C-alpha positions in Angstrom: 48.7 -16.1 -53.7 50.7 -13.2 -52.3 53.4 -14.1 -49.8 52.0 -11.5 -47.5 48.4 -12.6 -47.6 48.6 -13.9 -44.0 49.9 -10.6 -42.7 47.6 -8.2 -40.8 45.3 -5.9 -42.7 46.9 -2.9 -44.5 46.7 0.2 -42.4 44.6 3.0 -43.9 47.8 5.2 -44.4 49.6 2.6 -46.5 48.5 4.1 -50.0 50.3 7.3 -49.0 53.7 5.4 -49.0 54.4 3.8 -52.4 58.2 4.2 -52.3 58.4 1.4 -49.7 56.7 -1.1 -52.0 58.9 -0.1 -55.0 62.1 -1.1 -53.1 60.8 -4.1 -51.4 62.6 -6.6 -53.6 66.0 -5.0 -53.0 66.0 -3.8 -49.4 64.7 -5.5 -46.3 62.0 -3.5 -44.6 58.3 -3.1 -44.5 56.4 -3.5 -47.7 53.0 -2.4 -48.6 51.3 -5.5 -47.1 53.6 -5.5 -44.0 52.3 -4.1 -40.7 53.7 -0.7 -40.0 55.4 -0.1 -36.7 52.9 0.8 -34.0 53.7 4.3 -32.5 52.1 4.9 -29.2 49.7 7.7 -29.4 49.9 8.1 -33.1 46.9 9.0 -35.2 46.3 7.1 -38.6 47.3 9.4 -41.5 44.4 10.9 -43.4 42.1 11.2 -40.3 43.7 14.3 -38.9 42.2 16.2 -35.9 38.8 14.4 -36.2 40.4 11.1 -34.8 41.7 12.9 -31.7 38.3 14.3 -30.8 36.3 12.3 -28.3 32.8 11.2 -29.0 30.2 13.6 -27.6 28.4 12.4 -24.4 25.3 11.4 -26.3 27.4 9.5 -28.6 29.1 7.6 -25.9 25.9 6.8 -24.3 24.3 5.5 -27.5 27.5 3.4 -28.1 27.3 1.9 -24.7 23.7 1.1 -25.1 24.2 -0.3 -28.5 27.0 -2.5 -27.3 24.5 -4.9 -25.6 23.5 -5.5 -22.0 26.3 -5.8 -19.4 26.8 -9.2 -17.8 24.3 -10.1 -15.1 20.6 -9.7 -14.7 20.2 -7.4 -17.7 20.9 -10.3 -20.0 17.8 -12.4 -20.8 19.7 -15.7 -20.4 20.4 -14.8 -16.8 16.8 -15.8 -15.9 16.4 -19.5 -16.3 13.0 -20.3 -14.8 10.7 -22.1 -17.4 7.7 -21.0 -15.5 8.0 -17.2 -16.3 5.9 -16.0 -19.1 3.0 -13.8 -20.1 0.4 -16.4 -19.1 1.5 -17.1 -15.4 2.1 -13.3 -15.0 -1.4 -12.5 -16.3 -3.0 -15.0 -13.9 -1.5 -13.2 -11.0 -2.2 -9.9 -12.6 -5.9 -10.7 -13.0 -6.3 -11.5 -9.3 -4.6 -8.2 -8.5 -6.7 -6.4 -11.0 -9.8 -7.5 -9.0 -8.4 -7.2 -5.5 -6.5 -3.9 -5.7 -9.5 -1.7 -6.8 -11.5 -3.2 -3.9 -8.7 -2.4 -1.5 -8.5 1.2 -2.9 -12.2 1.8 -2.7 -12.5 0.4 0.8 -9.5 2.6 1.8 -11.2 5.7 0.5 -14.3 4.8 2.4 -12.2 4.3 5.6 -10.9 7.9 5.0 -14.3 9.2 4.4 -15.5 7.7 7.7 -13.4 10.1 9.6 -15.3 13.0 8.2 -12.1 14.9 7.4 -13.9 17.7 5.6 -15.8 18.6 8.8 -13.2 20.0 11.0 -9.4 20.3 11.3 -9.2 17.9 14.2 -10.7 15.2 12.0 -8.3 15.7 9.1 -4.9 14.0 9.1 -4.2 15.2 5.5 -5.1 19.0 5.4 -3.3 19.6 2.1 -5.1 16.8 0.2 -6.8 19.4 -2.1 -8.9 17.8 -4.9 -7.9 14.3 -3.6 -10.8 14.6 -1.3 -13.3 15.3 -4.1 -15.4 12.2 -3.2 -15.9 12.9 0.5 -19.5 12.7 1.9 -21.3 12.6 5.1 -20.6 9.2 6.5 -23.8 7.4 7.4 -24.7 5.6 10.7 -26.6 2.8 9.0 -25.9 0.0 8.9 -24.1 0.1 12.3 -21.6 -2.5 11.1 -20.7 -0.5 8.0 -17.2 0.5 9.1 -16.6 -2.9 10.6 -17.3 -4.3 7.1 -15.4 -1.8 4.9 -12.2 -1.8 7.2 -12.3 -5.5 7.7 -12.4 -6.1 4.0 -9.6 -3.5 3.4 -7.2 -5.0 5.9 -8.0 -8.7 5.3 -7.8 -8.4 1.5 -4.5 -6.6 1.9 -3.0 -9.3 4.0 -4.4 -12.1 1.7 -3.0 -10.5 -1.5 0.6 -10.4 -0.1 1.5 -13.9 -1.6 -0.1 -12.9 -4.9 1.8 -9.7 -5.1 5.2 -11.3 -4.3 4.5 -14.0 -6.9 3.7 -11.3 -9.5 6.9 -9.4 -8.7 8.8 -12.6 -9.1 7.2 -13.3 -12.4 8.1 -10.0 -13.9 11.5 -9.3 -12.4 13.4 -9.8 -15.7 11.6 -6.8 -17.1 12.9 -4.7 -14.3 16.4 -5.2 -15.7 15.5 -5.0 -19.4 18.1 -3.5 -21.7 18.3 -0.8 -23.0 16.4 0.8 -19.9 14.6 3.2 -22.2 13.7 2.6 -25.9 11.2 5.3 -26.6 9.0 8.1 -24.9 6.1 5.6 -24.5 8.5 3.0 -23.1 9.9 5.6 -20.6 6.4 6.4 -19.4 5.7 2.7 -18.9 9.0 2.2 -17.1 8.3 5.1 -14.7 4.8 3.8 -14.1 6.3 0.4 -13.3 8.8 2.0 -10.9 5.9 3.8 -9.1 3.8 0.7 -9.3 6.3 -1.6 -7.6 7.5 1.0 -5.1 3.9 2.1 -4.4 2.7 -1.5 -3.9 5.5 -2.3 -1.5 5.1 0.9 0.4 1.3 0.6 0.8 1.5 -3.1 1.7 4.4 -2.6 4.3 2.9 0.4 6.0 -0.5 -1.3 6.1 0.8 -4.5 7.6 2.9 -2.5 10.2 -0.2 -0.5 11.1 -2.2 -3.8 11.6 0.4 -4.8 14.1 0.4 -1.3 15.8 4.1 -0.9 14.8 4.4 2.8 13.9 8.1 2.8 13.1 7.8 4.9 9.9 8.3 8.7 10.0 5.3 10.9 10.1 1.6 10.0 10.4 0.5 6.6 9.1 -2.8 8.3 7.8 -0.9 10.9 5.8 1.7 8.5 4.4 -0.9 5.8 3.5 -3.3 8.2 2.0 -0.8 9.9 -0.5 1.0 6.7 -1.1 -2.3 5.1 -2.2 -3.0 7.8 -4.7 0.5 7.5 -6.2 0.1 3.7 -6.3 -3.3 3.7 -7.9 -2.2 6.3 -10.5 0.7 4.0 -11.6 -1.6 1.0 -11.4 -4.0 2.6 -13.9 -1.3 3.6 -16.4 0.2 0.1 -16.1 -3.2 -1.4 -16.9 -3.7 0.8 -19.9 -0.4 -0.5 -21.4 -0.7 -4.1 -20.3 -4.4 -5.0 -20.5 -4.2 -6.1 -24.2 -1.1 -8.2 -23.5 -2.8 -9.8 -20.4 -6.0 -10.7 -22.4 -4.0 -12.3 -25.2 -1.9 -14.2 -22.7 -4.9 -15.5 -20.8 -6.5 -16.7 -24.0 -3.3 -18.6 -25.1 -3.7 -21.3 -22.4 -6.4 -23.0 -20.6 -6.3 -22.9 -16.8 -7.7 -26.4 -16.6 -4.9 -27.8 -18.9 -2.2 -26.1 -16.8 -3.6 -27.5 -13.6 -3.4 -31.0 -15.1 0.2 -30.6 -16.3 2.8 -32.2 -14.1 6.3 -31.0 -13.4 7.9 -33.4 -15.9 5.7 -32.0 -18.7 6.2 -28.4 -17.8 8.0 -26.4 -20.4 8.6 -22.7 -21.1 6.1 -20.7 -23.0 6.8 -19.8 -26.6 9.3 -16.9 -27.1 7.5 -13.6 -27.3 8.3 -9.8 -27.0 7.4 -9.4 -23.3 10.9 -10.3 -22.1 9.5 -12.7 -19.5 10.3 -16.0 -21.3 13.8 -17.2 -20.7 15.8 -17.9 -24.0 17.7 -20.6 -22.2 15.3 -22.1 -19.7 16.3 -24.7 -17.2 14.4 -27.9 -16.4 11.4 -27.3 -14.4 11.5 -28.2 -10.7 7.9 -27.3 -10.1 4.8 -27.0 -12.3 2.7 -24.0 -12.8 0.0 -25.9 -11.0 2.4 -26.1 -8.0 3.2 -22.4 -8.1 -0.5 -21.5 -8.2 -1.3 -23.9 -5.5 1.5 -22.6 -3.3 0.5 -19.0 -3.7 -3.2 -19.8 -3.2 -2.3 -21.9 0.0 -0.3 -19.0 1.3 -3.3 -16.6 0.9 -5.7 -19.1 2.4 -3.4 -19.4 5.5 -3.1 -15.7 5.9 -6.9 -15.4 5.6 -7.4 -18.0 8.3 -5.0 -16.0 10.7 -6.3 -12.6 9.9 -10.0 -12.6 9.1 -11.1 -13.7 12.6 -10.3 -10.3 14.1 -13.1 -8.9 11.9 -15.5 -11.8 11.4 -15.5 -12.8 15.1 -17.0 -16.0 16.4 -14.8 -19.1 16.5 -12.5 -17.6 13.9 -11.4 -15.0 16.4 -9.2 -17.6 18.1 -7.3 -18.2 14.9 -6.6 -14.4 14.3 -2.9 -14.9 15.0 -2.1 -11.7 13.1 -4.4 -9.5 15.2 -2.8 -7.1 17.7 -2.1 -9.0 20.9 -1.9 -8.0 24.6 -4.8 -5.6 24.2 -7.6 -7.7 25.7 -8.1 -6.9 29.4 -9.2 -10.3 30.5 -12.8 -11.6 30.8 -15.9 -10.0 32.2 -18.1 -7.1 30.9 -15.1 -5.1 29.9 -13.1 -8.0 28.5 -13.0 -7.0 24.9 -10.4 -5.5 22.6 -9.0 -2.0 23.2 -6.5 0.1 21.2 -5.0 2.6 23.7 -5.0 2.2 27.4 -5.4 5.0 29.9 -1.7 4.9 30.9 -0.5 5.1 27.3 -2.2 8.5 26.8 -1.3 10.0 30.2 -4.5 9.6 32.1 -4.1 10.1 35.8 -6.2 9.0 38.6 -7.2 12.6 39.4 -8.4 13.1 35.7 -11.1 10.4 36.1 -11.7 10.3 39.8 -14.4 12.1 41.9 -13.2 15.4 40.6 -14.1 14.7 37.0 -16.7 16.9 35.5 -18.5 16.9 32.2 -19.1 20.3 30.6 -22.0 20.7 28.1 -21.9 23.9 25.9 -24.1 25.5 23.3 -24.7 29.0 22.1 -24.9 31.1 25.2 -25.2 28.0 27.4 -22.8 26.0 29.6 -23.5 23.5 32.3 -21.1 21.4 34.4 -22.2 17.9 35.6 -20.8 15.3 37.9 -20.9 11.7 36.9 -23.8 11.2 39.4 -25.7 14.0 37.7 -25.1 12.4 34.3 -26.3 9.0 35.6 -29.4 10.7 36.8 -30.4 11.8 33.2 -32.5 9.5 31.1 -30.5 6.4 30.2 -30.8 4.5 27.0 -29.1 1.4 25.5 -27.6 0.4 22.2 -25.9 -2.7 21.0 -22.9 -1.6 18.8 -19.5 -2.9 17.9 -16.2 -1.1 18.0 -14.2 -1.3 14.8 -10.8 0.2 14.4 -8.5 1.1 11.5 -6.2 -1.8 12.1 -8.9 -4.1 10.9 -10.0 -5.6 14.3 -13.5 -5.2 15.6 -15.6 -6.5 18.4 -18.9 -8.2 18.5 -21.9 -6.0 19.5 -21.4 -4.7 23.1 -24.4 -3.5 25.1 -23.8 0.1 26.0 -25.9 2.4 28.2 -25.7 6.1 28.7 -27.2 9.5 27.6 -28.3 10.1 24.1 -26.2 12.7 22.4 -29.3 14.3 21.0 -30.7 14.7 24.5 -27.6 16.5 25.6 -27.9 18.7 22.4 -31.4 19.6 23.5 -30.0 20.5 26.9 -27.5 22.8 25.2 -30.2 24.7 23.3 -31.0 22.5 20.2 -34.3 20.8 21.0 -35.4 20.2 17.5 -32.6 19.2 15.4 -29.2 18.4 16.9 -26.1 20.0 15.2 -22.5 18.7 15.1 -20.6 18.4 18.4 -16.9 19.0 19.3 -15.8 16.2 21.7 -12.9 16.8 24.0 -11.0 14.2 26.1 -8.7 14.6 29.2 -6.1 12.5 27.5 -2.7 14.2 27.2 -0.9 12.1 24.5 -1.6 10.3 21.4 -3.8 11.3 18.4 -7.5 11.9 18.2 -7.8 13.3 21.7 -10.7 15.4 20.3 -13.0 14.9 17.3 -16.1 16.5 15.7 -19.2 14.3 15.0 -21.6 15.2 12.3 -25.2 16.2 12.9 -26.5 12.9 11.5 -24.3 11.1 14.0 -25.5 13.2 16.9 -29.2 12.8 15.8 -29.0 9.0 15.6 -31.0 7.4 18.6 -28.1 4.9 19.2 -25.4 7.6 19.6 -24.6 7.7 23.3 -22.3 9.3 25.8 -21.8 5.9 27.4 -21.3 5.3 31.1 -21.7 1.5 31.3 -21.1 -1.4 29.1 -22.6 -5.0 29.3 -24.1 -4.1 32.6 -21.0 -2.7 34.4 -19.3 0.6 34.7 -16.6 1.3 32.1 -13.1 0.5 33.1 -10.4 3.2 32.8 -9.0 1.5 29.7 -12.5 1.6 28.1 -13.0 5.3 28.8 -14.3 5.7 32.3 -16.0 7.9 33.4 -17.7 8.5 30.0 -17.0 7.8 26.3 -18.6 8.3 23.0 -20.2 5.3 21.1 -21.7 6.0 17.6 -22.9 3.5 15.1 -20.5 2.8 12.1 -17.9 5.2 13.6 -14.2 4.5 13.5 -13.0 3.4 16.9 -10.6 6.4 17.4 -13.7 8.8 16.9 -15.5 7.0 19.8 -13.7 9.3 22.1 -12.8 8.0 25.6 -12.4 10.0 28.9 -14.8 12.7 27.6 -14.8 16.0 29.5 -16.4 18.5 27.3 -19.1 18.6 24.6 -19.7 21.8 22.5 -22.7 21.6 20.3 -23.0 23.8 17.3 -19.2 24.3 16.9 -17.1 22.5 14.3 -13.8 23.4 16.1 
């Protein structure tokens, strides 16, 4: 064995120096197998200028990506939970796959209830373009329709919060997968995942803030929530297209009944797969999958109990802890939920005092009425709820006043009432005016209400007169009405 076998590897330039090896037996010095002195900044012989040229940017990026994930959450072994895996993620995904489309459809119905295509004052998203392709004339039957659709929309959104958070927890390793992009298809999936997670958080957060009447976000809630919903549902559809086969296989891989019977001590990680969800180095389980599913389910049940009462009513109304508070003006005939008070929109005593007048207009017609004159017109009654976009609603209240179609006949439309432009004396806030469709005006339950539950309206409920229409969003039941223009959309 050569005496220099333990020396470092021969530099690539060594074959070009044979004279050193020939004199090695007589003179001390570096031989062929000896390491050459290292010269700072030198370039190995035979490589020339190519060795001094840096890698192109694309090459450096490929080299960095090929070197493996950096330390931290990009490494699979960073995530230790033995619970994560395709099956658990798919269970949460299945719940969201059912719940989110229902939320989306009821949200679209809520938007349609505003009749945004009827007039500019009704439309909070004038640049929606083809996104309003589905709009239709909102019906007045059944009278509780908006109460149902918006109640389902808000309650389901709150109930799904624990499921959404659990789903995000279960897939968080994939958000840090390495390399970030492996192909065009993978890039599309990653982009959809970014929009899906961001859209979901945005929609749920803005929705919950709206339920609590906390408008701390920039711009109109209606605009932000509407466009955010379309971005979210687009990413949701793309994600489902990519993931539905994986979800089906995962759900078939285990039986729910078996998992619900598995204790913590027997809980182990799912078999390794290509999803990136299963930890390659799982820790011991501290909770079973049964425990996780039970915790999430219990959380949703508690949120249902403290939310649904604001829409369902009855004894559950007392448990609606997440309903807006401080907006119920005591007991008595007017003791039911309100959204905006007279003071909050700048109503002054003079605006609704003896000087108040109602102006009724039509083509070539205008008449001004005092409140006493309006009370002298034929009065009718209707039992209708008030339902608001925040998800709360009231039980049926007994309203009395003048039918809108009778006022339309006064304005020159005795046969078939047209749409009406309703204006309020309020000075601040949104929806100070609105346009009601012809079918809403023609309904015999649609009133210019003067009294409720046998008493005059209070200022906070719209005194001297307000609109009440079946199945109408609360903000379109305009309060403090001062002018009605029939046959004009603006």
